[in-house]
N, CA, C and O of each residue as an XYZ file, in Angstrom:
692
protein
N     137.436     93.785    103.731
C     137.342     95.257    103.501
C     136.622     95.879    104.854
O     136.068     95.259    105.762
N     136.800     97.241    104.706
C     136.173     97.727    106.029
C     134.775     97.780    106.229
O     134.069     97.779    105.221
N     134.241     97.827    107.354
C     132.662     97.787    107.695
C     132.102     98.969    106.850
O     131.121     98.769    106.133
N     132.684    100.174    106.911
C     132.003    101.368    106.445
C     132.788    101.924    105.268
O     133.205    103.082    105.290
N     132.986    101.136    104.275
C     133.657    101.603    103.090
C     132.664    101.761    102.023
O     132.989    101.701    100.837
N     131.461    101.961    102.417
C     130.373    102.149    101.447
C     130.193    101.030    100.265
O     129.947    101.451     99.134
N     130.296     99.763    100.462
C     130.015     98.774     99.646
C     128.622     98.950     98.928
O     127.798     98.037     98.965
N     128.402     99.990     98.355
C     127.116    100.058     97.601
C     125.813    100.080     98.726
O     124.647     99.846     98.410
N     126.208    100.361     99.881
C     125.058    100.363    100.742
C     124.839    102.077    101.368
O     125.647    102.981    101.156
N     123.717    102.200    102.061
C     123.419    103.456    102.399
C     123.323    103.356    103.777
O     122.361    102.749    104.247
N     124.327    103.951    104.653
C     124.550    103.985    106.159
C     124.484    105.230    106.601
O     125.229    106.045    106.057
N     123.724    105.612    107.516
C     123.785    106.878    108.361
C     124.457    106.463    109.761
O     124.035    105.504    110.408
N     125.551    107.273    110.184
C     126.086    106.803    111.309
C     126.226    108.011    112.307
O     126.132    109.207    112.032
N     126.486    107.395    113.596
C     126.814    108.633    114.696
C     128.109    108.120    115.099
O     128.176    106.922    115.371
N     129.125    108.826    115.177
C     130.572    108.464    115.183
C     131.262    109.495    116.162
O     131.302    110.701    115.916
N     131.785    108.934    117.258
C     132.653    109.693    118.269
C     134.269    109.467    117.722
O     134.884    108.408    117.845
N     134.703    110.481    117.207
C     136.148    110.310    116.704
C     136.670    111.652    115.996
O     136.378    112.786    116.374
N     137.392    111.372    115.039
C     138.298    112.449    114.313
C     138.202    112.324    112.802
O     138.106    111.255    112.199
N     138.243    113.598    112.228
C     138.475    113.726    110.908
C     139.861    113.269    110.367
O     140.949    113.527    110.882
N     139.649    112.602    109.329
C     141.050    111.915    108.748
C     141.684    113.257    107.772
O     140.969    113.715    106.880
N     142.607    113.637    107.941
C     143.180    114.684    107.368
C     144.236    114.320    106.161
O     144.607    115.121    105.303
N     144.602    113.088    106.259
C     145.419    112.534    105.178
C     144.481    112.465    103.852
O     143.330    112.027    103.871
N     145.124    112.947    102.730
C     144.688    112.716    101.347
C     145.173    111.517    100.847
O     146.368    111.442    100.559
N     144.329    110.431    100.676
C     144.884    109.301    100.200
C     145.146    109.168     98.598
O     144.415    109.801     97.837
N     145.987    108.504     98.184
C     146.333    108.485     96.764
C     145.629    107.449     95.960
O     145.645    107.572     94.736
N     145.060    106.517     96.468
C     144.329    105.356     95.844
C     143.497    104.819     96.803
O     143.554    105.045     98.011
N     142.553    103.944     96.095
C     141.730    103.076     96.909
C     142.617    102.030     97.895
O     142.273    101.862     99.065
N     143.649    101.425     97.388
C     144.273    100.538     98.208
C     144.653    101.032     99.525
O     144.413    100.282    100.470
N     145.239    102.234     99.776
C     145.601    102.940    100.922
C     144.555    103.029    101.814
O     144.779    103.011    103.024
N     143.216    103.141    101.278
C     141.932    103.276    102.322
C     141.651    102.014    102.663
O     141.417    101.790    103.850
N     141.621    101.095    101.847
C     141.142     99.673    102.199
C     142.119     99.065    103.221
O     141.719     98.370    104.156
N     143.560     99.387    102.983
C     144.422     98.743    104.024
C     144.420     99.691    105.428
O     144.856     99.204    106.471
N     143.962    100.917    105.392
C     143.799    101.512    106.860
C     142.618    101.063    107.351
O     142.601    100.921    108.573
N     141.294    100.708    106.563
C     140.283    100.503    107.266
C     140.454     98.869    107.760
O     139.878     98.528    108.793
N     141.143     98.018    107.105
C     141.277     96.698    107.510
C     142.109     96.704    108.715
O     141.866     95.798    109.512
N     143.105     97.590    109.040
C     143.866     97.654    110.187
C     143.128     97.907    111.279
O     143.217     97.199    112.281
N     142.263     99.022    111.191
C     141.341     99.312    112.136
C     140.344     98.439    112.385
O     140.071     98.289    113.576
N     139.680     97.779    111.543
C     138.699     96.593    111.815
C     139.470     95.523    112.534
O     138.910     94.967    113.479
N     140.562     95.207    112.234
C     141.282     94.225    112.908
C     141.548     94.614    114.458
O     141.354     93.871    115.420
N     142.006     95.862    114.484
C     142.202     96.289    115.948
C     140.876     96.390    116.764
O     140.856     96.172    117.975
N     139.907     96.689    116.133
C     138.591     96.777    116.843
C     138.197     95.486    117.092
O     137.782     95.312    118.237
N     138.201     94.464    116.321
C     137.753     93.051    116.607
C     138.566     92.464    117.787
O     138.006     91.689    118.563
N     139.937     92.823    117.960
C     140.812     92.157    118.868
C     140.631     93.000    120.194
O     140.989     92.522    121.270
N     140.032     94.348    120.098
C     140.032     95.020    121.327
C     138.351     95.109    121.613
O     137.955     95.955    122.415
N     137.416     94.246    120.960
C     136.074     94.477    121.165
C     135.443     95.788    121.325
O     134.702     96.221    122.208
N     135.920     96.321    120.249
C     135.562     97.930    120.148
C     134.649     98.102    118.846
O     134.548     97.248    117.965
N     134.020     99.304    118.861
C     133.256     99.658    117.728
C     133.894    100.675    116.852
O     133.227    101.348    116.067
N     135.242    100.795    116.987
C     136.167    101.532    116.106
C     136.001    101.275    114.702
O     135.778    100.104    114.395
N     136.066    102.139    113.783
C     135.898    102.046    112.438
C     136.489    103.207    111.601
O     136.512    104.373    111.995
N     136.943    102.796    110.461
C     137.142    103.893    109.488
C     135.943    103.969    108.531
O     135.485    103.042    107.863
N     135.526    105.222    108.584
C     134.297    105.577    107.885
C     134.460    106.454    106.829
O     134.746    107.637    107.011
N     134.281    105.908    105.627
C     134.709    106.571    104.266
C     133.417    107.108    103.665
O     132.608    106.349    103.132
N     133.227    108.444    103.757
C     131.948    109.169    103.501
C     131.583    109.364    102.068
O     131.206    110.483    101.720
N     131.650    108.484    101.280
C     131.414    108.645     99.877
C     131.282    107.378     99.176
O     130.976    106.342     99.766
N     131.512    107.445     97.897
C     131.481    106.369     97.005
C     132.599    105.997     95.922
O     132.704    104.951     95.282
N     133.426    107.169     95.891
C     134.480    106.849     94.936
C     135.494    105.573     95.061
O     136.284    105.202     94.193
N     135.319    105.083     96.140
C     136.210    103.744     96.389
C     135.625    102.705     95.639
O     136.296    101.702     95.397
N     134.527    102.801     95.259
C     133.713    101.657     94.306
C     134.162    101.763     92.874
O     133.782    100.967     92.015
N     135.023    102.821     92.625
C     135.265    102.979     91.059
C     136.869    103.431     91.161
O     137.255    104.575     90.916
N     137.621    102.475     91.513
C     139.119    102.794     91.674
C     139.661    103.556     90.524
O     140.516    104.398     90.802
N     139.294    103.403     89.190
C     139.815    103.972     88.272
C     139.545    105.485     88.011
O     140.139    106.115     87.136
N     138.631    106.002     88.812
C     138.052    107.356     88.925
C     137.993    107.865     90.379
O     137.123    108.584     90.870
N     139.144    107.327     91.001
C     139.311    107.749     92.395
C     139.526    109.339     92.806
O     140.446    110.005     92.331
N     138.626    109.827     93.685
C     138.766    111.008     93.985
C     138.906    111.008     95.585
O     138.544    110.063     96.286
N     139.431    112.092     96.025
C     139.428    112.394     97.567
C     138.096    112.318     98.089
O     137.247    112.798     97.338
N     137.631    111.786     99.309
C     136.344    111.792     99.826
C     136.836    112.048    101.335
O     137.858    111.503    101.751
N     136.050    112.913    102.144
C     136.264    112.954    103.507
C     135.857    111.710    104.166
O     134.931    110.980    103.812
N     136.762    111.524    105.307
C     136.608    110.318    106.190
C     136.778    110.602    107.652
O     137.423    111.554    108.093
N     136.131    109.678    108.392
C     136.300    109.515    109.747
C     136.890    108.400    110.325
O     136.756    107.313    109.763
N     137.645    108.512    111.558
C     137.752    107.384    112.423
C     137.512    107.614    113.736
O     137.816    108.664    114.304
N     136.848    106.449    114.379
C     136.387    106.683    115.578
C     135.253    105.615    115.991
O     135.102    104.605    115.303
N     134.486    105.849    117.089
C     133.546    104.612    117.546
C     132.408    105.027    116.947
O     131.949    106.169    116.977
N     131.884    103.916    116.309
C     130.451    104.124    115.820
C     129.394    103.662    116.916
O     129.280    102.519    117.357
N     128.712    104.681    117.235
C     127.738    104.434    118.569
C     126.500    104.055    117.969
O     125.694    103.501    118.717
N     126.118    104.267    116.559
C     124.921    103.914    116.070
C     125.000    103.819    114.487
O     125.552    104.731    113.872
N     124.532    102.880    113.908
C     124.422    102.664    112.311
C     123.015    102.426    111.948
O     122.326    101.541    112.457
N     122.660    103.169    111.139
C     121.258    103.027    110.457
C     121.159    102.916    108.924
O     121.224    103.851    108.127
N     120.968    101.444    108.619
C     120.952    101.235    107.264
C     119.605    101.687    106.494
O     118.529    101.157    106.772
N     119.722    102.711    105.499
C     118.771    103.180    104.826
C     118.179    102.460    103.645
O     118.977    101.787    102.994
N     117.099    102.476    103.305
C     116.731    101.848    101.897
C     116.043    102.985    101.474
O     116.046    104.103    101.987
N     115.167    102.392    100.003
C     114.506    103.216     99.395
C     113.184    104.052    100.133
O     112.665    105.128     99.838
N     112.918    103.180    101.096
C     111.665    103.696    102.027
C     111.772    104.900    102.807
O     110.911    105.758    102.999
N     113.195    104.825    103.311
C     113.448    105.922    104.249
C     112.787    105.871    105.573
O     112.362    106.901    106.096
N     112.699    104.866    106.059
C     111.679    104.822    107.199
C     112.612    105.282    108.388
O     113.828    105.108    108.477
N     111.793    105.888    109.251
C     112.539    106.669    110.343
C     112.466    105.425    111.544
O     111.504    104.708    111.817
N     113.584    105.438    112.041
C     113.705    104.509    113.178
C     114.271    105.027    114.461
O     115.098    105.934    114.363
N     113.964    104.608    115.599
C     114.505    105.269    116.843
C     115.988    105.082    117.050
O     116.568    104.036    116.759
N     116.597    106.185    117.587
C     118.001    106.373    117.751
C     118.062    106.068    119.357
O     117.380    106.760    120.112
N     118.756    105.188    119.782
C     118.956    104.912    121.157
C     119.741    106.245    122.014
O     120.735    106.773    121.515
N     119.248    106.652    123.177
C     119.967    107.604    123.759
C     121.289    107.315    123.892
O     122.036    108.269    123.678
N     121.886    106.104    124.230
C     123.151    105.587    124.355
C     124.070    106.040    123.260
O     125.285    106.145    123.423
N     123.385    106.330    122.025
C     124.320    106.703    120.955
C     124.888    108.093    121.027
O     125.815    108.489    120.321
N     124.198    108.871    122.023
C     124.872    110.174    122.153
C     125.618    110.299    123.551
O     126.046    111.376    123.965
N     125.736    109.086    124.246
C     126.439    109.198    125.537
C     127.968    109.463    125.378
O     128.609    108.976    124.446
N     128.524    110.270    126.348
C     129.951    110.558    126.038
C     130.801    109.511    126.102
O     130.718    108.663    126.990
N     131.652    109.490    125.199
C     132.507    108.214    125.032
C     133.965    108.805    124.811
O     134.154    109.934    124.358
N     134.956    107.942    125.169
C     136.303    108.377    124.974
C     136.909    107.377    124.147
O     136.931    106.205    124.523
N     137.467    107.782    122.911
C     138.251    106.746    121.995
C     139.436    106.614    122.823
O     139.978    107.486    123.502
N     139.827    105.142    122.634
C     141.178    104.827    123.403
C     142.564    105.254    122.685
O     142.814    105.244    121.480
N     143.256    105.567    123.585
C     144.685    106.091    123.015
C     145.248    105.225    122.175
O     145.845    105.605    121.168
N     145.117    103.991    122.499
C     145.719    102.807    121.611
C     145.144    102.984    120.210
O     145.869    102.645    119.275
N     144.125    103.393    119.989
C     143.419    103.474    118.667
C     144.171    104.596    117.971
O     144.549    104.411    116.814
N     144.408    105.709    118.570
C     145.117    106.770    117.978
C     146.687    106.535    117.606
O     147.288    107.003    116.639
N     147.189    105.686    118.634
C     148.567    105.313    118.220
C     148.619    104.622    116.944
O     149.398    104.940    116.046
N     147.694    103.576    116.868
C     147.717    102.700    115.643
C     147.655    103.659    114.401
O     148.399    103.612    113.422
N     146.621    104.542    114.629
C     146.311    105.408    113.372
C     147.536    106.255    112.976
O     147.937    106.286    111.813
N     148.161    106.992    114.054
C     149.016    108.059    113.536
C     150.492    107.389    113.556
O     151.254    107.748    112.658
N     150.929    106.507    114.443
C     152.069    106.025    114.481
C     152.264    104.780    113.490
O     153.096    104.805    112.584
N     151.448    103.723    113.736
C     151.594    102.618    112.777
C     150.960    102.816    111.454
O     151.494    102.305    110.470
N     149.934    103.469    111.341
C     149.394    103.645    109.889
C     149.803    104.859    109.314
O     149.550    105.013    108.119
N     150.467    105.880    110.011
C     151.063    107.119    109.535
C     150.020    107.890    109.020
O     150.300    108.538    108.011
N     148.819    107.986    109.487
C     147.555    108.967    108.990
C     147.567    110.353    109.969
O     147.917    110.399    111.148
N     147.177    111.238    109.296
C     147.027    112.569    109.999
C     145.534    112.589    110.458
O     144.732    112.297    109.571
N     145.055    112.862    111.606
C     143.707    113.128    111.951
C     143.685    114.329    112.736
O     144.693    114.733    113.315
N     142.607    114.901    112.779
C     142.116    116.144    113.609
C     142.677    115.875    115.093
O     142.925    114.730    115.471
N     142.850    116.941    115.861
C     143.391    116.799    117.270
C     142.312    116.376    118.278
O     142.736    115.962    119.357
N     141.082    116.412    118.107
C     140.210    116.166    119.179
C     139.129    115.239    118.672
O     138.808    115.068    117.496
N     138.641    114.692    119.704
C     137.304    113.656    119.432
C     135.971    114.689    119.432
O     135.862    115.662    120.178
N     135.135    114.327    118.584
C     133.725    115.149    118.553
C     132.835    114.095    118.075
O     133.195    113.060    117.514
N     131.647    114.446    118.347
C     130.332    113.385    117.887
C     129.927    113.977    116.373
O     129.874    115.165    116.054
N     129.689    112.948    115.632
C     129.268    113.326    114.205
C     128.352    112.590    113.565
O     128.354    111.360    113.594
N     127.534    113.271    112.963
C     126.712    112.575    112.089
C     127.189    112.523    110.706
O     127.575    113.505    110.072
N     127.129    111.079    110.190
C     127.985    110.970    109.017
C     127.159    109.963    108.143
O     126.185    109.388    108.628
N     127.516    109.779    106.993
C     127.144    108.953    105.707
C     128.352    108.148    105.322
O     129.514    108.528    105.465
N     127.971    107.011    104.827
C     128.807    106.023    104.267
C     128.067    105.453    102.989
O     127.087    104.722    103.135
N     128.576    105.816    101.647
C     127.951    105.615    100.531
C     127.300    106.853    100.074
O     127.333    107.833    100.819
N     126.605    106.931     98.719
C     125.971    107.892     98.163
C     124.579    108.041     98.924
O     123.581    107.534     98.411
N     124.497    108.647    100.000
C     123.349    108.489    101.098
C     123.250    109.919    101.607
O     124.199    110.702    101.640
N     121.907    110.204    102.032
C     121.648    111.238    102.944
C     121.010    110.592    104.302
O     120.404    109.520    104.307
N     121.227    111.368    105.399
C     120.750    110.957    106.521
C     120.362    112.133    107.324
O     120.797    113.269    107.133
N     119.534    111.796    108.215
C     118.898    112.957    109.199
C     118.476    112.408    110.501
O     118.056    111.254    110.594
N     118.586    113.265    111.585
C     117.959    113.060    112.871
C     117.034    113.937    112.986
O     117.204    115.121    112.693
N     115.823    113.392    113.479
C     114.459    114.059    113.490
C     113.985    114.023    115.089
O     114.232    113.033    115.779
N     113.336    115.100    115.579
C     112.808    115.153    116.900
C     111.573    114.401    116.829
O     111.142    113.873    115.804
N     110.944    114.375    118.137
C     109.826    113.492    118.353
C     108.640    113.950    117.539
O     107.729    113.167    117.268
N     108.642    115.409    117.083
C     107.692    115.896    116.261
C     107.667    115.628    114.784
O     106.815    116.064    114.010
N     108.788    114.791    114.442
C     109.199    114.481    113.091
C     110.089    115.630    112.207
O     110.530    115.528    111.062
N     110.183    116.699    113.113
C     111.128    117.960    112.446
C     112.550    117.387    112.214
O     113.094    116.515    112.892
N     113.062    118.041    111.119
C     114.394    117.440    110.990
C     115.313    118.543    111.869
O     115.160    119.763    111.817
N     116.341    117.802    112.719
C     117.040    118.633    113.522
C     118.469    118.925    112.818
O     119.042    120.015    112.813
N     118.881    117.842    112.283
C     120.162    117.849    111.521
C     120.190    116.804    110.369
O     119.475    115.803    110.417
N     120.942    117.031    109.444
C     121.302    116.136    108.347
C     122.498    116.498    107.421
O     122.983    117.623    107.297
N     122.912    115.304    106.762
C     124.014    115.474    105.965
C     123.647    114.623    104.676
O     122.653    113.898    104.656
N     124.607    114.774    103.489
C     124.157    113.977    102.437
C     125.571    113.866    101.785
O     126.500    114.528    102.248
N     125.743    113.057    100.739
C     126.825    112.816     99.872
C     127.079    113.899     98.846
O     128.119    114.018     98.198
N     125.936    114.728     98.768
C     126.107    115.821     97.952
C     126.588    117.202     98.710
O     126.675    118.251     98.071
N     126.875    117.138    100.026
C     127.483    118.202    100.687
C     128.691    117.672    101.410
O     129.510    117.004    100.779
N     128.859    117.921    102.685
C     130.269    117.610    103.330
C     130.185    116.168    103.909
O     131.223    115.756    104.426
N     129.188    115.399    103.903
C     129.108    114.087    104.202
C     129.418    113.795    105.743
O     129.539    112.633    106.134
N     129.527    114.763    106.505
C     129.434    114.621    108.100
C     129.302    115.847    108.645
O     129.703    116.800    107.978
N     128.794    116.052    109.791
C     128.652    117.292    110.438
C     128.898    117.168    112.031
O     128.592    116.060    112.472
N     129.305    117.931    112.811
C     129.326    117.745    114.116
C     128.094    118.012    114.738
O     127.450    119.030    114.480
N     127.695    117.079    115.615
C     126.365    117.067    116.368
C     126.510    117.419    118.068
O     125.560    117.619    118.824
N     127.882    117.432    118.416
C     127.868    117.517    119.757
C     127.654    118.916    120.387
O     127.775    119.125    121.594
N     127.300    119.933    119.394
C     126.957    121.215    119.653
C     125.361    121.393    119.546
O     124.842    122.459    119.876
N     124.696    120.440    119.130
C     123.256    120.475    119.041
C     122.647    120.064    120.353
O     122.718    118.885    120.699
N     122.098    120.898    121.046
C     121.797    120.459    122.453
C     120.539    119.695    122.228
O     120.405    118.748    123.003
N     119.642    119.858    121.413
C     118.412    119.129    121.328
C     118.602    117.589    120.980
O     117.750    116.746    121.259
N     119.890    117.284    120.298
C     120.140    115.815    119.896
C     120.950    115.258    121.185
O     120.689    114.127    121.593
N     121.887    116.013    121.795
C     122.805    115.423    122.665
C     122.333    115.446    124.010
O     123.044    114.908    124.859
N     121.038    116.082    124.424
C     120.416    116.338    125.727
C     119.926    114.854    126.353
O     120.104    114.515    127.522
N     119.334    114.126    125.416
C     118.928    112.759    125.612
C     117.366    112.995    126.466
O     116.888    112.176    127.250
N     116.844    114.102    126.147
C     115.462    114.528    126.614
C     114.381    114.252    125.622
O     113.201    114.337    125.960
N     114.712    113.949    124.505
C     113.803    113.770    123.689
C     113.830    112.302    122.868
O     114.923    111.751    122.740
N     112.753    111.739    122.372
C     112.775    110.618    121.521
C     113.188    111.100    120.071
O     112.461    111.860    119.431
N     114.463    110.593    119.556
C     114.857    110.880    118.199
C     114.564    109.731    117.471
O     114.299    108.615    117.918
N     114.645    110.164    116.097
C     114.677    109.127    114.970
C     115.523    109.481    113.994
O     115.762    110.679    113.836
N     116.092    108.563    113.213
C     117.047    108.642    112.027
C     116.500    108.043    110.866
O     115.940    106.947    110.894
N     116.647    108.730    109.843
C     116.138    108.194    108.480
C     117.539    108.394    107.509
O     118.259    109.391    107.547
N     117.734    107.259    106.675
C     118.595    107.457    105.836
C     118.169    106.700    104.398
O     117.316    105.814    104.343
N     118.828    107.148    103.384
C     118.341    106.488    102.110
C     119.423    106.986    101.033
O     120.336    107.757    101.327
N     119.202    106.424     99.674
C     120.035    106.674     98.742
C     120.071    108.238     98.291
O     119.006    108.853     98.342
N     120.960    108.746     97.957
C     121.037    110.202     97.723
C     120.418    110.612     96.278
O     120.404    111.791     95.924
């Protein structure tokens, strides 16, 4: 199974990639796509992953469409009930280019539709909330399983500039 298919864990993630536009019909389609991307990532020594931003995959009989991303995971924060803030390395926000070979796999080999451009996202995997906070502890940006499950952060100057020590908190939603 894929690394970020919300296997009852709470992950906050920073992902450079694209939004999955394909609406999957069942859990097996998602698991197969995630498995193929994980295999590609291992063989190419890449951080590429299929990020399923919800929990419905855990209950196949009640499957519902949930937003997903595919891209390079530049930082992962495992959240627990304590929701302890941990430093986010500046490298998580460094400009990255997803390999064309990944998009070939995704669109041609797997037949998935994705948005046309790479962006940097704050995302969750699992029934989770996550946030990025400034050095003063103030929340700059956040997402949860109760809303859109991911948000673009490459337009957030305070996050992307690398001039401030940032922390990330994640926990069960």
